[in-house]
C-alpha positions in Angstrom: 176.4 166.1 71.1 173.5 165.6 73.5 170.9 162.9 73.4 167.1 163.4 73.1 165.5 165.8 75.5 164.3 164.0 78.7 162.7 167.2 80.1 159.2 166.5 81.3 156.6 168.8 82.7 156.7 168.9 86.5 154.0 170.1 88.8 154.6 173.1 91.1 156.1 172.0 94.4 153.1 172.8 96.5 150.9 170.5 94.2 153.5 167.7 94.4 153.6 168.0 98.2 149.8 167.9 98.4 149.6 164.8 96.1 152.2 163.0 98.2 150.3 163.8 101.4 147.0 162.6 99.8 148.8 159.3 98.8 150.7 158.8 102.1 148.1 159.6 104.7 145.4 157.0 103.8 148.0 154.4 103.0 149.8 154.7 106.3 146.4 154.8 108.1 145.3 151.5 106.5 148.6 149.8 107.2 148.8 151.0 110.8 145.2 149.8 111.4 146.1 146.4 110.0 149.3 146.2 112.1 147.4 147.2 115.2 145.0 144.3 114.7 147.7 141.7 114.7 147.3 139.1 117.5 150.5 140.2 119.1 151.8 143.5 120.3 155.0 145.1 118.8 157.1 147.8 120.3 156.1 151.2 118.9 159.3 151.7 116.9 159.0 148.3 115.3 155.4 148.9 114.5 156.2 152.2 112.8 159.1 150.5 110.9 156.7 147.8 109.6 154.0 150.2 108.6 156.4 152.5 106.7 158.2 149.5 105.1 154.9 148.4 103.7 153.3 151.7 102.9 156.2 153.5 101.1 156.6 151.0 98.3 152.8 150.9 97.8 152.7 154.7 97.7 155.6 155.0 95.3 154.7 152.2 92.8 150.9 152.1 93.0 149.2 155.0 94.6 151.2 158.0 93.4 151.4 156.9 89.7 147.6 156.3 89.8 146.9 159.5 91.6 149.2 161.5 89.3 147.4 160.2 86.2 144.1 161.0 87.8 144.8 164.6 88.5 147.3 165.4 85.7 145.0 168.1 84.3 145.2 169.9 87.7 148.8 169.3 88.5 150.1 170.7 85.3 147.6 173.5 84.7 149.3 176.8 84.4 148.4 179.3 87.2 147.1 182.7 86.2 149.4 185.5 87.2 148.0 188.9 87.6 
């Protein structure tokens, strides 16, 4: 016997990819700008590590859920096929 259905509507892959890019790009831009303004210089690899370590949790837990709710009508709209 199986449990209750956990199937949810998922957006098409191209819409999901676009939403991820829309969430990641400005977040990484903000964090990289902030890191570049620190009073000391870091090696490039360390700087990228810090930026991504800060940006990815913000994107996953804050930006993407908010953005997904904001554009849910678009993300799950059925495409016309002709």
